[in-house]
N, C-alpha and C positions, 0 to 999 in steps of 0.2 A: 333289702336295698343296700345296706352298708356292705354286705358280703359281695354284692355285685360291683360296687364301687372299688373295693379292695382288690378284687380279681382283675378289674380293668387296669387300675394304676400299676399293679405289680406285673402285669403282662406287657406294659409298654417297653419298647426297646429291647425286647427279649427274642425277637425273631418270629413271634407268633402272629398269625393273621389278625388284622385289625379292621378289615372292611365291613365286618358284621358288627362292629362296635362304634366306629366313628360317625355313623349316621344316627345313633340313638343315645349319645352321651346325656342328652337332656332328659332322657327317661329315667335315669337312675342317680342323677346328681341334683342338688338344689339349684334352682334357676330363677331368673327373672325373664319375663317375656316382653318383647317389643312387638307391638301390633303391626300388622301389615298396613300400608298407607291407604287412606280412603281414596286416593287418586294414584293408583299404581301406574308405573311406567313400564310399558312393554316394548322391547326392542323389535324393530322391523327386520325382515329378512333381506339380506344382501346377496350379491353374486356368490353362489356356492363355491367352496374351495375344497379340493381334495388334499389330504395330508401328504407330505413328502414320504418317500419310502425309506430314506436313510438320512443320517446327518453325521457330522464329525464332532467329536468331543474329546479333548485331551489327545488329539492326533490319532484317535481311533474311530473307525467307521461303526456306527451304531444303527441297527435296524429299528425302525420306528415301532413296528408291531411288538418287537421284543421289548423295547423300552417301555411301552405302555403296559405290557403284561408284567414285566419284572417289577415295575414300580407300583403295581396294583392300582392303576389309574381308574377312577370311578367317574370322572367328568372332565370334558375338555370343551371349552367354549371360546370361540374366536370371533372378536368384533373388529370390524374395520369401519372407521368413521361412524361409529355408533350402530352399525347394522351387523346382524349375525351372518357370518360366512360359513361357520361350521359349529355344530353342536352335537355331542354324542355322549352317551353314558354307558358304563359297564358295571359289572358286579352289583353292589348294592346302591349305586348311584341312580339319579333320576332328576327330572326337571323340578319336581316338588320336594326332593330329598334335602334335608339339612345336613351339613357336613361340619365337623369340628375344625375350627380355623387354625388351632395352635397359634403360632406367632404372627400370622396375618392379622390377628387382633391388635397387635402393637400399632399398626398403621391407622387403625380406627381411633385409637387413643390419641395419636398425634393429630389427626384431623380435628378431634374435639378440643384439644388444647388450642389449636389455631382459632377455632370459633370462639372459645372462651376469652382469648386475648382480644378479639375483635369486639366483644361485648363488654370489655373492661372488667371482667371478673379477675383477670390476671393482667398486671400492668405490662410486663415485658419478660422475655426469657433470660434477661441478664440478672433478674432477681434470684435470691437464694430460695430454694424450694422450701426450706424450713421457715421462711417468712409466712407461709400459708399452712404448712403441715407441721404443727408443733409436736406431733407424736414422733417425729424423726429427729428431734434435737438429741444430741449425744450419740447419734448413730453415724454411719459412714456418710450419710447425706447431709449432715449438719454443715451449713455454710456453702454447700455445693450449688452452683447455678442451675436453673431449670434447663438451660441450653445444654450443659454438660450431661445432664441426665437424659435429655432427648437424644443426644448423640452417642449414647452408650459409652460415655467417657467419665462416669462419676468417680472413678477411682476406688469403688468399693471392692473388697475382696470377693471373688466369685469363681465357682467351678461349674461349668455348664456341660460336663461330660455325662451324656445320657447313659453310657454303658457302665458308669461307676455308681453303684447303689448308694454310696455315701456322699455323692456330690451334692452341691447346694441345690441344683435344680431338682434333683430327686427328693431331697428333704422338703423342698417347697411343695412338690407334687403330692407328697404323703399327707399334707393337710387335707387334701380332697378325698383321701382314702379313709382317714380316721377322724377327721374334724380338726378344727383349730382356726386361728386368726391369721390372715395374710398381713394385716397391719402389724401385728406383733412380730411376725417373722421378718418383715422388712426392716423393722427397727433393730434387729439383732446384727445386721451386717456391719462390719468394721472397715475402716479406711485402709487401703493397701497402696494406692498410687496417688500421685498428685492429680486432682481433677483436671480434665481437659488436656491430658498429656498422652493418653493411650486409649485406643478403641478396643475395649474388651466387652464382648457381647454378654450382657447380664440381664436376664429376664426380670429380675426384681427391680431394675431401673424403671421398667415400664409399670410395675406394680406401684412404685412410688409416684409415678405420673397419674395413675388412677386415683390415688389418695389425693393428689393435688387437685384434680378435677372435682372430686367430691367436696373437698374443703372450700375451694374457691367459689364454686357455684351454689353450694348449699343443698344440692340434690344428688341422688345417686348417679353413677355413670349411665345406667340404663335409662333413667328418666331424662337425663340431658340429651342422650343420643337419640331417643325416640323423637323428641321435639325438634332438635337442631340438625339431625342428619338423616335418620331413618325415614321420617315422613317426607322431608323435602326431596329426597332422591326417588321417591315413589316405590318403596319396597313392595314387591308383589306378595311376599309371604312374611310371616312373623319371623323374628330373630330371637335368639336366646343368649343370655349371659349366664355362665356357670358361676355359682356363688359359694363362698366359704361359710363357716358356721355363724359368722356375724353379718351375713347378707352383703358382704363386700364382693364385688365382681372380681373374677380371675382375669384382671386386666391384661395380663401378658399373653394369654393363650385361650381364654375360655369362651370365645364367641362362636355362634353357630348360625349359618345362613345357607341359602341355596346358591348354586353357581351363578344364576342370573342376577341375584341381588348382590353377590360379591362383586360382580362385574360393574355394578353401578358406582362403587367406590373408585374403581379404575377409570371409568368414564368421567367421573367428577374431577379427578386429578388430570386426566388427559386434556380436559377443557378448562384447565386453570381455575378450578373451583366453581365453574358456572354450569348449571344443570337445570333443566325444566324451566328455562327463562328466568333463572334467579341465581344471584351470586351467593352461594352457600358458604364457601370458604374463601377468605381473601386471596387474591392472586399472588401477592407477595409471599404469603405463607406457603403456598404450593411450591413456588420456585425455590424458596429457602429450604423447604423440607426435603427436596429431592436432589440437592446439589452439595456435595462435600465442600467444606470451606476451611479446612485446616489440614496440615500434613498428615496427622494420624488418622484421617478419615478417607484418604485417597485410595482408589482401587489399585490393584496390582500387588507386586511383591513389596510389602510395606512392613518394615521392622517395628513400626509403632502401632500395629494392628494385629489381632489374632485371626484374621480372615482375609482372603485375597479380594473380596468385593469391598467397594467403598460404602460409606454410610452417611445418611442425612438425618432427618428427624424421624427415626423409627421406620425408615425406608432404606432398602438395599439399593446400591448403585453399582451395577456390574462392571461398567467401563465408562469411557468418556463420550459415549454416543448420545447421551441425553435420556436414555432409557432408565427405568427404575422399577422396583418390584417389592411388593409385600411377599414375604416368604414364611411358611410354617413348616415345622418338621413333618416327616412322612411325605414330603414333597407337595406342599400346597403352594400355589402361586397366584397372585394377581399381578400380572406383568403389564407395564404401560410403556408404550413407545410413542411419545407425542409426535416426533418427526414423521413417523410412518402411519400415524393415526390408528394404531392398533391397541387393543386391550385383550389379553388372553388370560383365562382362568383355567388352571389345572388343579383338580382335587384328586388326592391319592391316599393310599394306605400302605405305602412301601414298607413291607414287613422287615426288610433288612436295615431300615433306618436306625442309626444309633446303636446297633448291636455290636459294632466294632468301631474303632477310632477312625477308620478310613472312610466308611460308608457315608457319613454325614456330609462332608464337604464334596466328595466325589459325586454324589447323587444330585446335589443342588446345582453344581456347575454343569452337569450333564443335562439337567432340566432346562437351564438357561440356554444351552446350546440348541436343544430341541426347539424351544420357543423362538429363538432367533432365526432358525432355519425355516420355520413356518412363516414368519414375517417376511423373510427374503423371498420365499416362493409367492406369497400373496402380492407383494409389491411388483414382482416380475410379471405376474399374470395380469395385473392392472395396466401395465405398460404396453401389453400386446395389442 
């Protein structure tokens, strides 16, 4: 089992095929299991939509079939107003197949933080995270507000270069290959920038938020999510959180679910936290989570950010249209367009992802362009 774990982690971002691994990570890593809901939600069928044949990304024309093949797409699910307009699976994907979320997991953590605040486990995001997580005192997170951590602006020193074997993200991932404590790793980070001054994408910021959830609620991330999110949205299948050696969830990347159950998070946010006749997440939290509110978080060419997309509370904001997305490496998306009433889930195993410095950003921006083209076509069809 450990050998398989090591082989998997060491093969990431190497250019090797991953579609035969990302559907079974829960088989060779320690995990917690979230049970399927006793009252599962099943999406109804809508008016069928055919995919566009091409789209434009970075001023280049891209063939859709080539894009789907090159990014090793395994699932594409398109919802309009809560109904399925398109659903297809390739390679090792399938309606009942679980897929590794990577950083889409971050958006689930954000949702749970919002619920915890509504239940008074956390007073407000202006508080220092170390008021709840004593293990992080003396680290980069000492005295940093919860809000700055939510907005990837903690100021902690960090290198998220997937192609660099010595980067911080790869040192963190190594814990899952050989064992160790994510709590202890998180506490090793040192301050580099003034909190709230620069948007630097840092996966361990989300791990610190996972620790916050655990310490504030008194239960594991998995247990809290089962009761407060997974059951209420009517998950059709079980979900899995990958765990470290101390049974702590890999909060920044380690969740696994099916495409349809991922779509339920998107639908929940599209409907401002309301789902299955119940307000699950406060509307104010949804709106604050998905709208940048400071100069360093704005989309576009921003000298105060390390990426051209904007950022909210663990949600990406591609532009000023009101759209937002959960995004994971290897091209995972839960894309939400409230104005156009669309939620699109794309699950992939893009073997080129992170194997060189250019592929990461280019493939994500291309994926966003593809999704926006789908929405444009769907909206035009509905107007006919």
